[in-house]
N, CA, C and O atoms as a GROMACS GRO file, in nm:
protein
  540
    1UNK      N    1  10.798   6.690   7.044
    1UNK     CA    2  10.885   6.600   6.971
    1UNK      C    3  10.957   6.678   6.861
    1UNK      O    4  10.906   6.779   6.811
    2UNK      N    5  11.073   6.631   6.825
    2UNK     CA    6  11.145   6.695   6.716
    2UNK      C    7  11.149   6.600   6.597
    2UNK      O    8  11.109   6.484   6.606
    3UNK      N    9  11.198   6.651   6.486
    3UNK     CA   10  11.206   6.569   6.366
    3UNK      C   11  11.332   6.483   6.364
    3UNK      O   12  11.348   6.400   6.275
    4UNK      N   13  11.422   6.500   6.461
    4UNK     CA   14  11.549   6.428   6.462
    4UNK      C   15  11.538   6.286   6.516
    4UNK      O   16  11.599   6.194   6.462
    5UNK      N   17  11.461   6.268   6.621
    5UNK     CA   18  11.448   6.137   6.683
    5UNK      C   19  11.330   6.141   6.778
    5UNK      O   20  11.290   6.249   6.823
    6UNK      N   21  11.274   6.025   6.810
    6UNK     CA   22  11.163   6.023   6.905
    6UNK      C   23  11.210   6.053   7.046
    6UNK      O   24  11.128   6.086   7.132
    7UNK      N   25  11.341   6.044   7.072
    7UNK     CA   26  11.395   6.072   7.205
    7UNK      C   27  11.453   6.213   7.217
    7UNK      O   28  11.500   6.251   7.325
    8UNK      N   29  11.450   6.291   7.110
    8UNK     CA   30  11.496   6.430   7.114
    8UNK      C   31  11.372   6.519   7.120
    8UNK      O   32  11.283   6.508   7.036
    9UNK      N   33  11.369   6.606   7.220
    9UNK     CA   34  11.254   6.694   7.241
    9UNK      C   35  11.288   6.837   7.204
    9UNK      O   36  11.397   6.885   7.236
   10UNK      N   37  11.197   6.903   7.138
   10UNK     CA   38  11.211   7.045   7.110
   10UNK      C   39  11.118   7.119   7.206
   10UNK      O   40  10.998   7.091   7.211
   11UNK      N   41  11.174   7.213   7.283
   11UNK     CA   42  11.096   7.286   7.383
   11UNK      C   43  11.082   7.431   7.339
   11UNK      O   44  11.181   7.495   7.302
   12UNK      N   45  10.959   7.483   7.342
   12UNK     CA   46  10.934   7.624   7.312
   12UNK      C   47  10.815   7.669   7.396
   12UNK      O   48  10.713   7.601   7.403
   13UNK      N   49  10.830   7.784   7.461
   13UNK     CA   50  10.724   7.837   7.546
   13UNK      C   51  10.726   7.989   7.540
   13UNK      O   52  10.826   8.051   7.576
   14UNK      N   53  10.617   8.049   7.494
   14UNK     CA   54  10.599   8.195   7.502
   14UNK      C   55  10.518   8.222   7.628
   14UNK      O   56  10.428   8.145   7.662
   15UNK      N   57  10.550   8.330   7.698
   15UNK     CA   58  10.483   8.353   7.826
   15UNK      C   59  10.469   8.502   7.859
   15UNK      O   60  10.542   8.586   7.807
   16UNK      N   61  10.375   8.530   7.946
   16UNK     CA   62  10.359   8.659   8.012
   16UNK      C   63  10.388   8.634   8.159
   16UNK      O   64  10.362   8.525   8.210
   17UNK      N   65  10.442   8.733   8.228
   17UNK     CA   66  10.472   8.712   8.370
   17UNK      C   67  10.451   8.839   8.450
   17UNK      O   68  10.453   8.950   8.398
   18UNK      N   69  10.430   8.817   8.579
   18UNK     CA   70  10.430   8.924   8.680
   18UNK      C   71  10.491   8.862   8.805
   18UNK      O   72  10.455   8.750   8.843
   19UNK      N   73  10.584   8.934   8.868
   19UNK     CA   74  10.641   8.881   8.992
   19UNK      C   75  10.675   8.993   9.088
   19UNK      O   76  10.685   9.110   9.051
   20UNK      N   77  10.692   8.954   9.213
   20UNK     CA   78  10.724   9.048   9.318
   20UNK      C   79  10.847   8.998   9.393
   20UNK      O   80  10.856   8.880   9.429
   21UNK      N   81  10.941   9.088   9.416
   21UNK     CA   82  11.058   9.062   9.499
   21UNK      C   83  11.051   9.164   9.611
   21UNK      O   84  11.034   9.283   9.586
   22UNK      N   85  11.064   9.117   9.736
   22UNK     CA   86  11.050   9.209   9.848
   22UNK      C   87  11.138   9.165   9.965
   22UNK      O   88  11.153   9.046   9.991
   23UNK      N   89  11.195   9.262  10.034
   23UNK     CA   90  11.273   9.230  10.154
   23UNK      C   91  11.181   9.177  10.264
   23UNK      O   92  11.229   9.107  10.353
   24UNK      N   93  11.053   9.209  10.260
   24UNK     CA   94  10.960   9.160  10.363
   24UNK      C   95  10.929   9.011  10.346
   24UNK      O   96  10.874   8.950  10.437
   25UNK      N   97  10.964   8.953  10.232
   25UNK     CA   98  10.943   8.810  10.211
   25UNK      C   99  11.056   8.725  10.267
   25UNK      O  100  11.049   8.602  10.262
   26UNK      N  101  11.161   8.789  10.322
   26UNK     CA  102  11.275   8.717  10.378
   26UNK      C  103  11.231   8.644  10.504
   26UNK      O  104  11.168   8.704  10.592
   27UNK      N  105  11.263   8.516  10.514
   27UNK     CA  106  11.221   8.435  10.628
   27UNK      C  107  11.300   8.468  10.754
   27UNK      O  108  11.256   8.436  10.864
   28UNK      N  109  11.416   8.531  10.740
   28UNK     CA  110  11.495   8.567  10.857
   28UNK      C  111  11.434   8.691  10.921
   28UNK      O  112  11.383   8.778  10.850
   29UNK      N  113  11.438   8.701  11.052
   29UNK     CA  114  11.376   8.814  11.120
   29UNK      C  115  11.457   8.942  11.106
   29UNK      O  116  11.400   9.051  11.109
   30UNK      N  117  11.589   8.931  11.091
   30UNK     CA  118  11.671   9.050  11.079
   30UNK      C  119  11.786   9.021  10.984
   30UNK      O  120  11.856   8.921  11.000
   31UNK      N  121  11.805   9.108  10.887
   31UNK     CA  122  11.919   9.094  10.796
   31UNK      C  123  11.996   9.224  10.798
   31UNK      O  124  11.950   9.326  10.746
   32UNK      N  125  12.115   9.220  10.856
   32UNK     CA  126  12.198   9.340  10.868
   32UNK      C  127  12.237   9.392  10.730
   32UNK      O  128  12.273   9.314  10.642
   33UNK      N  129  12.231   9.522  10.713
   33UNK     CA  130  12.273   9.585  10.589
   33UNK      C  131  12.172   9.578  10.475
   33UNK      O  132  12.204   9.619  10.364
   34UNK      N  133  12.053   9.527  10.501
   34UNK     CA  134  11.952   9.518  10.396
   34UNK      C  135  11.856   9.635  10.406
   34UNK      O  136  11.802   9.664  10.512
   35UNK      N  137  11.836   9.703  10.294
   35UNK     CA  138  11.741   9.813  10.290
   35UNK      C  139  11.604   9.757  10.254
   35UNK      O  140  11.595   9.675  10.162
   36UNK      N  141  11.498   9.797  10.322
   36UNK     CA  142  11.365   9.747  10.287
   36UNK      C  143  11.320   9.798  10.150
   36UNK      O  144  11.335   9.916  10.118
   37UNK      N  145  11.264   9.708  10.069
   37UNK     CA  146  11.220   9.744   9.935
   37UNK      C  147  11.110   9.648   9.888
   37UNK      O  148  11.095   9.538   9.942
   38UNK      N  149  11.036   9.692   9.789
   38UNK     CA  150  10.943   9.609   9.712
   38UNK      C  151  10.974   9.634   9.566
   38UNK      O  152  10.995   9.748   9.525
   39UNK      N  153  10.976   9.527   9.485
   39UNK     CA  154  11.000   9.542   9.343
   39UNK      C  155  10.900   9.455   9.268
   39UNK      O  156  10.889   9.335   9.294
   40UNK      N  157  10.829   9.514   9.174
   40UNK     CA  158  10.737   9.443   9.086
   40UNK      C  159  10.794   9.441   8.946
   40UNK      O  160  10.849   9.541   8.901
   41UNK      N  161  10.781   9.328   8.877
   41UNK     CA  162  10.821   9.317   8.737
   41UNK      C  163  10.708   9.251   8.658
   41UNK      O  164  10.641   9.160   8.707
   42UNK      N  165  10.688   9.300   8.536
   42UNK     CA  166  10.593   9.234   8.446
   42UNK      C  167  10.646   9.244   8.305
   42UNK      O  168  10.720   9.337   8.271
   43UNK      N  169  10.607   9.148   8.221
   43UNK     CA  170  10.656   9.150   8.085
   43UNK      C  171  10.618   9.025   8.007
   43UNK      O  172  10.527   8.951   8.045
   44UNK      N  173  10.690   9.003   7.897
   44UNK     CA  174  10.664   8.890   7.808
   44UNK      C  175  10.797   8.836   7.758
   44UNK      O  176  10.895   8.909   7.745
   45UNK      N  177  10.800   8.704   7.731
   45UNK     CA  178  10.924   8.645   7.684
   45UNK      C  179  10.903   8.512   7.616
   45UNK      O  180  10.791   8.468   7.592
   46UNK      N  181  11.015   8.449   7.584
   46UNK     CA  182  11.011   8.317   7.523
   46UNK      C  183  11.125   8.233   7.580
   46UNK      O  184  11.231   8.284   7.614
   47UNK      N  185  11.098   8.102   7.590
   47UNK     CA  186  11.193   8.006   7.643
   47UNK      C  187  11.202   7.892   7.542
   47UNK      O  188  11.100   7.841   7.498
   48UNK      N  189  11.326   7.852   7.505
   48UNK     CA  190  11.339   7.745   7.406
   48UNK      C  191  11.466   7.665   7.429
   48UNK      O  192  11.564   7.714   7.484
   49UNK      N  193  11.462   7.539   7.383
   49UNK     CA  194  11.578   7.452   7.395
   49UNK      C  195  11.548   7.314   7.338
   49UNK      O  196  11.436   7.286   7.294
   50UNK      N  197  11.649   7.230   7.339
   50UNK     CA  198  11.634   7.091   7.296
   50UNK      C  199  11.673   7.001   7.412
   50UNK      O  200  11.767   7.032   7.486
   51UNK      N  201  11.602   6.891   7.428
   51UNK     CA  202  11.630   6.800   7.536
   51UNK      C  203  11.631   6.656   7.489
   51UNK      O  204  11.611   6.627   7.371
   52UNK      N  205  11.655   6.568   7.583
   52UNK     CA  206  11.657   6.425   7.552
   52UNK      C  207  11.563   6.352   7.648
   52UNK      O  208  11.559   6.381   7.768
   53UNK      N  209  11.488   6.260   7.593
   53UNK     CA  210  11.394   6.179   7.672
   53UNK      C  211  11.465   6.051   7.713
   53UNK      O  212  11.523   5.981   7.630
   54UNK      N  213  11.460   6.020   7.842
   54UNK     CA  214  11.520   5.899   7.897
   54UNK      C  215  11.410   5.824   7.972
   54UNK      O  216  11.382   5.855   8.088
   55UNK      N  217  11.350   5.727   7.908
   55UNK     CA  218  11.235   5.658   7.967
   55UNK      C  219  11.119   5.753   7.980
   55UNK      O  220  11.078   5.817   7.883
   56UNK      N  221  11.064   5.763   8.102
   56UNK     CA  222  10.954   5.857   8.125
   56UNK      C  223  11.004   5.995   8.169
   56UNK      O  224  10.924   6.086   8.189
   57UNK      N  225  11.135   6.010   8.185
   57UNK     CA  226  11.194   6.137   8.228
   57UNK      C  227  11.255   6.209   8.107
   57UNK      O  228  11.271   6.151   8.000
   58UNK      N  229  11.289   6.337   8.127
   58UNK     CA  230  11.360   6.412   8.023
   58UNK      C  231  11.449   6.518   8.088
   58UNK      O  232  11.423   6.564   8.199
   59UNK      N  233  11.553   6.556   8.015
   59UNK     CA  234  11.646   6.660   8.056
   59UNK      C  235  11.654   6.760   7.941
   59UNK      O  236  11.686   6.722   7.829
   60UNK      N  237  11.624   6.887   7.970
   60UNK     CA  238  11.618   6.988   7.865
   60UNK      C  239  11.694   7.114   7.904
   60UNK      O  240  11.645   7.191   7.986
   61UNK      N  241  11.813   7.137   7.849
   61UNK     CA  242  11.878   7.267   7.866
   61UNK      C  243  11.803   7.371   7.782
   61UNK      O  244  11.752   7.339   7.675
   62UNK      N  245  11.795   7.495   7.831
   62UNK     CA  246  11.719   7.597   7.760
   62UNK      C  247  11.780   7.735   7.780
   62UNK      O  248  11.862   7.756   7.868
   63UNK      N  249  11.738   7.828   7.696
   63UNK     CA  250  11.767   7.969   7.712
   63UNK      C  251  11.634   8.045   7.707
   63UNK      O  252  11.537   7.998   7.649
   64UNK      N  253  11.633   8.161   7.768
   64UNK     CA  254  11.511   8.242   7.772
   64UNK      C  255  11.549   8.388   7.761
   64UNK      O  256  11.654   8.430   7.810
   65UNK      N  257  11.463   8.466   7.698
   65UNK     CA  258  11.482   8.611   7.693
   65UNK      C  259  11.346   8.678   7.704
   65UNK      O  260  11.245   8.624   7.657
   66UNK      N  261  11.343   8.794   7.766
   66UNK     CA  262  11.216   8.864   7.782
   66UNK      C  263  11.238   9.015   7.790
   66UNK      O  264  11.348   9.062   7.818
   67UNK      N  265  11.131   9.087   7.764
   67UNK     CA  266  11.125   9.231   7.783
   67UNK      C  267  11.042   9.254   7.908
   67UNK      O  268  10.940   9.188   7.928
   68UNK      N  269  11.084   9.346   7.992
   68UNK     CA  270  11.013   9.364   8.119
   68UNK      C  271  11.006   9.512   8.158
   68UNK      O  272  11.082   9.595   8.109
   69UNK      N  273  10.914   9.539   8.245
   69UNK     CA  274  10.900   9.669   8.308
   69UNK      C  275  10.912   9.646   8.458
   69UNK      O  276  10.853   9.553   8.512
   70UNK      N  277  10.990   9.731   8.525
   70UNK     CA  278  11.020   9.713   8.667
   70UNK      C  279  10.980   9.837   8.744
   70UNK      O  280  11.005   9.950   8.702
   71UNK      N  281  10.916   9.814   8.860
   71UNK     CA  282  10.880   9.923   8.952
   71UNK      C  283  10.949   9.894   9.085
   71UNK      O  284  10.922   9.791   9.147
   72UNK      N  285  11.036   9.984   9.130
   72UNK     CA  286  11.110   9.968   9.255
   72UNK      C  287  11.058  10.070   9.356
   72UNK      O  288  11.046  10.189   9.326
   73UNK      N  289  11.030  10.023   9.477
   73UNK     CA  290  10.986  10.111   9.586
   73UNK      C  291  11.079  10.087   9.705
   73UNK      O  292  11.061   9.992   9.781
   74UNK      N  293  11.179  10.177   9.721
   74UNK     CA  294  11.270  10.170   9.836
   74UNK      C  295  11.200  10.235   9.955
   74UNK      O  296  11.149  10.347   9.944
   75UNK      N  297  11.196  10.165  10.067
   75UNK     CA  298  11.126  10.217  10.185
   75UNK      C  299  11.201  10.332  10.251
   75UNK      O  300  11.139  10.428  10.297
   76UNK      N  301  11.333  10.324  10.255
   76UNK     CA  302  11.415  10.436  10.302
   76UNK      C  303  11.554  10.423  10.240
   76UNK      O  304  11.598  10.314  10.205
   77UNK      N  305  11.620  10.535  10.229
   77UNK     CA  306  11.751  10.535  10.165
   77UNK      C  307  11.860  10.526  10.272
   77UNK      O  308  11.834  10.555  10.388
   78UNK      N  309  11.982  10.484  10.232
   78UNK     CA  310  12.091  10.478  10.330
   78UNK      C  311  12.130  10.617  10.378
   78UNK      O  312  12.085  10.718  10.324
   79UNK      N  313  12.215  10.622  10.481
   79UNK     CA  314  12.256  10.752  10.536
   79UNK      C  315  12.344  10.827  10.436
   79UNK      O  316  12.374  10.777  10.328
   80UNK      N  317  12.384  10.946  10.474
   80UNK     CA  318  12.456  11.037  10.384
   80UNK      C  319  12.590  10.982  10.338
   80UNK      O  320  12.643  11.030  10.238
   81UNK      N  321  12.647  10.884  10.407
   81UNK     CA  322  12.776  10.828  10.366
   81UNK      C  323  12.766  10.753  10.233
   81UNK      O  324  12.868  10.723  10.170
   82UNK      N  325  12.646  10.722  10.191
   82UNK     CA  326  12.623  10.654  10.064
   82UNK      C  327  12.565  10.751   9.960
   82UNK      O  328  12.474  10.714   9.886
   83UNK      N  329  12.615  10.872   9.956
   83UNK     CA  330  12.558  10.976   9.873
   83UNK      C  331  12.551  10.939   9.725
   83UNK      O  332  12.450  10.964   9.660
   84UNK      N  333  12.658  10.879   9.670
   84UNK     CA  334  12.656  10.839   9.529
   84UNK      C  335  12.552  10.732   9.503
   84UNK      O  336  12.484  10.734   9.400
   85UNK      N  337  12.537  10.638   9.596
   85UNK     CA  338  12.436  10.533   9.580
   85UNK      C  339  12.296  10.593   9.584
   85UNK      O  340  12.208  10.549   9.510
   86UNK      N  341  12.273  10.693   9.669
   86UNK     CA  342  12.142  10.756   9.678
   86UNK      C  343  12.102  10.818   9.544
   86UNK      O  344  11.987  10.807   9.502
   87UNK      N  345  12.196  10.884   9.477
   87UNK     CA  346  12.166  10.946   9.348
   87UNK      C  347  12.128  10.841   9.245
   87UNK      O  348  12.037  10.861   9.165
   88UNK      N  349  12.199  10.728   9.246
   88UNK     CA  350  12.167  10.620   9.152
   88UNK      C  351  12.032  10.558   9.182
   88UNK      O  352  11.952  10.535   9.091
   89UNK      N  353  12.005  10.529   9.308
   89UNK     CA  354  11.878  10.468   9.347
   89UNK      C  355  11.760  10.561   9.319
   89UNK      O  356  11.652  10.514   9.282
   90UNK      N  357  11.780  10.691   9.335
   90UNK     CA  358  11.671  10.787   9.314
   90UNK      C  359  11.621  10.783   9.170
   90UNK      O  360  11.504  10.811   9.145
   91UNK      N  361  11.707  10.747   9.074
   91UNK     CA  362  11.665  10.739   8.934
   91UNK      C  363  11.568  10.622   8.910
   91UNK      O  364  11.489  10.626   8.816
   92UNK      N  365  11.575  10.520   8.994
   92UNK     CA  366  11.490  10.403   8.979
   92UNK      C  367  11.372  10.402   9.075
   92UNK      O  368  11.268  10.343   9.046
   93UNK      N  369  11.387  10.468   9.190
   93UNK     CA  370  11.286  10.460   9.295
   93UNK      C  371  11.152  10.520   9.252
   93UNK      O  372  11.146  10.633   9.203
   94UNK      N  373  11.047  10.444   9.270
   94UNK     CA  374  10.909  10.484   9.242
   94UNK      C  375  10.888  10.528   9.098
   94UNK      O  376  10.810  10.619   9.070
   95UNK      N  377  10.959  10.461   9.006
   95UNK     CA  378  10.943  10.482   8.863
   95UNK      C  379  10.931  10.347   8.795
   95UNK      O  380  10.985  10.247   8.843
   96UNK      N  381  10.861  10.344   8.684
   96UNK     CA  382  10.854  10.223   8.603
   96UNK      C  383  10.962  10.233   8.497
   96UNK      O  384  10.966  10.330   8.421
   97UNK      N  385  11.050  10.132   8.491
   97UNK     CA  386  11.162  10.132   8.398
   97UNK      C  387  11.156  10.010   8.308
   97UNK      O  388  11.118   9.901   8.350
   98UNK      N  389  11.193  10.030   8.183
   98UNK     CA  390  11.198   9.922   8.084
   98UNK      C  391  11.331   9.849   8.097
   98UNK      O  392  11.432   9.909   8.133
   99UNK      N  393  11.331   9.720   8.066
   99UNK     CA  394  11.454   9.643   8.070
   99UNK      C  395  11.443   9.510   7.998
   99UNK      O  396  11.341   9.480   7.936
  100UNK      N  397  11.548   9.432   8.010
  100UNK     CA  398  11.552   9.299   7.949
  100UNK      C  399  11.597   9.198   8.052
  100UNK      O  400  11.660   9.233   8.152
  101UNK      N  401  11.564   9.074   8.028
  101UNK     CA  402  11.607   8.963   8.112
  101UNK      C  403  11.657   8.851   8.022
  101UNK      O  404  11.599   8.825   7.916
  102UNK      N  405  11.763   8.785   8.063
  102UNK     CA  406  11.815   8.667   7.995
  102UNK      C  407  11.829   8.558   8.099
  102UNK      O  408  11.857   8.584   8.216
  103UNK      N  409  11.808   8.435   8.055
  103UNK     CA  410  11.811   8.324   8.150
  103UNK      C  411  11.864   8.200   8.079
  103UNK      O  412  11.838   8.180   7.960
  104UNK      N  413  11.936   8.120   8.151
  104UNK     CA  414  11.981   7.991   8.102
  104UNK      C  415  11.956   7.889   8.211
  104UNK      O  416  11.972   7.921   8.329
  105UNK      N  417  11.919   7.769   8.174
  105UNK     CA  418  11.893   7.670   8.276
  105UNK      C  419  11.873   7.531   8.220
  105UNK      O  420  11.895   7.506   8.101
  106UNK      N  421  11.830   7.444   8.308
  106UNK     CA  422  11.804   7.306   8.270
  106UNK      C  423  11.678   7.258   8.342
  106UNK      O  424  11.660   7.283   8.462
  107UNK      N  425  11.593   7.190   8.268
  107UNK     CA  426  11.467   7.138   8.323
  107UNK      C  427  11.480   6.986   8.333
  107UNK      O  428  11.509   6.918   8.235
  108UNK      N  429  11.457   6.934   8.453
  108UNK     CA  430  11.453   6.790   8.476
  108UNK      C  431  11.307   6.750   8.492
  108UNK      O  432  11.246   6.779   8.595
  109UNK      N  433  11.250   6.685   8.393
  109UNK     CA  434  11.112   6.636   8.402
  109UNK      C  435  11.117   6.497   8.463
  109UNK      O  436  11.153   6.401   8.396
  110UNK      N  437  11.081   6.485   8.592
  110UNK     CA  438  11.095   6.357   8.661
  110UNK      C  439  10.971   6.270   8.648
  110UNK      O  440  10.981   6.148   8.647
  111UNK      N  441  10.855   6.330   8.636
  111UNK     CA  442  10.728   6.262   8.617
  111UNK      C  443  10.644   6.347   8.523
  111UNK      O  444  10.671   6.466   8.509
  112UNK      N  445  10.543   6.290   8.458
  112UNK     CA  446  10.455   6.376   8.380
  112UNK      C  447  10.395   6.485   8.469
  112UNK      O  448  10.340   6.455   8.575
  113UNK      N  449  10.407   6.609   8.428
  113UNK     CA  450  10.355   6.727   8.498
  113UNK      C  451  10.435   6.763   8.625
  113UNK      O  452  10.390   6.848   8.702
  114UNK      N  453  10.551   6.700   8.649
  114UNK     CA  454  10.636   6.733   8.764
  114UNK      C  455  10.778   6.754   8.712
  114UNK      O  456  10.836   6.664   8.651
  115UNK      N  457  10.834   6.873   8.738
  115UNK     CA  458  10.970   6.899   8.692
  115UNK      C  459  11.047   6.980   8.796
  115UNK      O  460  10.988   7.051   8.878
  116UNK      N  461  11.178   6.969   8.790
  116UNK     CA  462  11.269   7.049   8.871
  116UNK      C  463  11.350   7.134   8.774
  116UNK      O  464  11.383   7.090   8.664
  117UNK      N  465  11.380   7.256   8.815
  117UNK     CA  466  11.448   7.348   8.726
  117UNK      C  467  11.560   7.419   8.799
  117UNK      O  468  11.540   7.471   8.909
  118UNK      N  469  11.678   7.423   8.739
  118UNK     CA  470  11.791   7.501   8.789
  118UNK      C  471  11.819   7.607   8.682
  118UNK      O  472  11.828   7.575   8.564
  119UNK      N  473  11.833   7.733   8.726
  119UNK     CA  474  11.850   7.839   8.627
  119UNK      C  475  11.932   7.953   8.684
  119UNK      O  476  11.950   7.966   8.805
  120UNK      N  477  11.980   8.036   8.592
  120UNK     CA  478  12.051   8.159   8.625
  120UNK      C  479  11.988   8.271   8.544
  120UNK      O  480  11.974   8.259   8.422
  121UNK      N  481  11.950   8.378   8.611
  121UNK     CA  482  11.883   8.490   8.543
  121UNK      C  483  11.967   8.616   8.558
  121UNK      O  484  12.027   8.640   8.662
  122UNK      N  485  11.969   8.694   8.451
  122UNK     CA  486  12.038   8.822   8.450
  122UNK      C  487  11.942   8.928   8.398
  122UNK      O  488  11.879   8.908   8.294
  123UNK      N  489  11.928   9.039   8.469
  123UNK     CA  490  11.837   9.146   8.429
  123UNK      C  491  11.914   9.275   8.409
  123UNK      O  492  12.012   9.302   8.478
  124UNK      N  493  11.868   9.356   8.313
  124UNK     CA  494  11.922   9.490   8.290
  124UNK      C  495  11.804   9.586   8.290
  124UNK      O  496  11.714   9.574   8.206
  125UNK      N  497  11.805   9.680   8.382
  125UNK     CA  498  11.700   9.782   8.389
  125UNK      C  499  11.759   9.910   8.332
  125UNK      O  500  11.862   9.959   8.380
  126UNK      N  501  11.695   9.964   8.231
  126UNK     CA  502  11.751  10.077   8.156
  126UNK      C  503  11.701  10.210   8.209
  126UNK      O  504  11.587  10.222   8.254
  127UNK      N  505  11.788  10.311   8.202
  127UNK     CA  506  11.751  10.448   8.237
  127UNK      C  507  11.704  10.518   8.111
  127UNK      O  508  11.752  10.489   8.001
  128UNK      N  509  11.612  10.608   8.126
  128UNK     CA  510  11.575  10.692   8.013
  128UNK      C  511  11.610  10.835   8.052
  128UNK      O  512  11.629  10.864   8.171
  129UNK      N  513  11.619  10.921   7.957
  129UNK     CA  514  11.651  11.060   7.988
  129UNK      C  515  11.744  11.118   7.884
  129UNK      O  516  11.767  11.059   7.779
  130UNK      N  517  11.798  11.233   7.915
  130UNK     CA  518  11.890  11.299   7.823
  130UNK      C  519  12.020  11.221   7.815
  130UNK      O  520  12.059  11.158   7.913
  131UNK      N  521  12.088  11.223   7.700
  131UNK     CA  522  12.214  11.149   7.687
  131UNK      C  523  12.316  11.186   7.793
  131UNK      O  524  12.397  11.101   7.831
  132UNK      N  525  12.316  11.308   7.842
  132UNK     CA  526  12.413  11.348   7.943
  132UNK      C  527  12.390  11.276   8.075
  132UNK      O  528  12.479  11.272   8.159
  133UNK      N  529  12.271  11.220   8.095
  133UNK     CA  530  12.240  11.147   8.218
  133UNK      C  531  12.285  11.001   8.211
  133UNK      O  532  12.297  10.936   8.314
  134UNK      N  533  12.311  10.951   8.091
  134UNK     CA  534  12.346  10.809   8.076
  134UNK      C  535  12.485  10.784   8.131
  134UNK      O  536  12.573  10.870   8.122
  135UNK      N  537  12.504  10.665   8.190
  135UNK     CA  538  12.634  10.626   8.246
  135UNK      C  539  12.680  10.499   8.181
  135UNK      O  540  12.788  10.448   8.213
   0.00000   0.00000   0.00000
């Protein structure tokens, strides 16, 4: 609840996370042009926003930001025609990299303990190294 009204909700959530993104989790049997990979991310963040209570339901727009570490494992690289891409991917492949994530979305609480969420996430994975390596 917020101090503004009994129907205005203040949302705040600090969290830790770990997730996996993988081409092997794709439900389609074959995806042309997709390189096989596994990516693990872990980190910590916070999510906050204000919403409105409508009867037993609520609608809460929110923003979220987090710090994360990412590990990418490319199963094989593209052929030599993608030489520039290979050099870029090699900097991330089989290394743990620090980065940030930002997210914006809306939470629809339809029942107590049941909600639907629509969101958009943006991640930046940073390179480390000598300044001459930065792009």
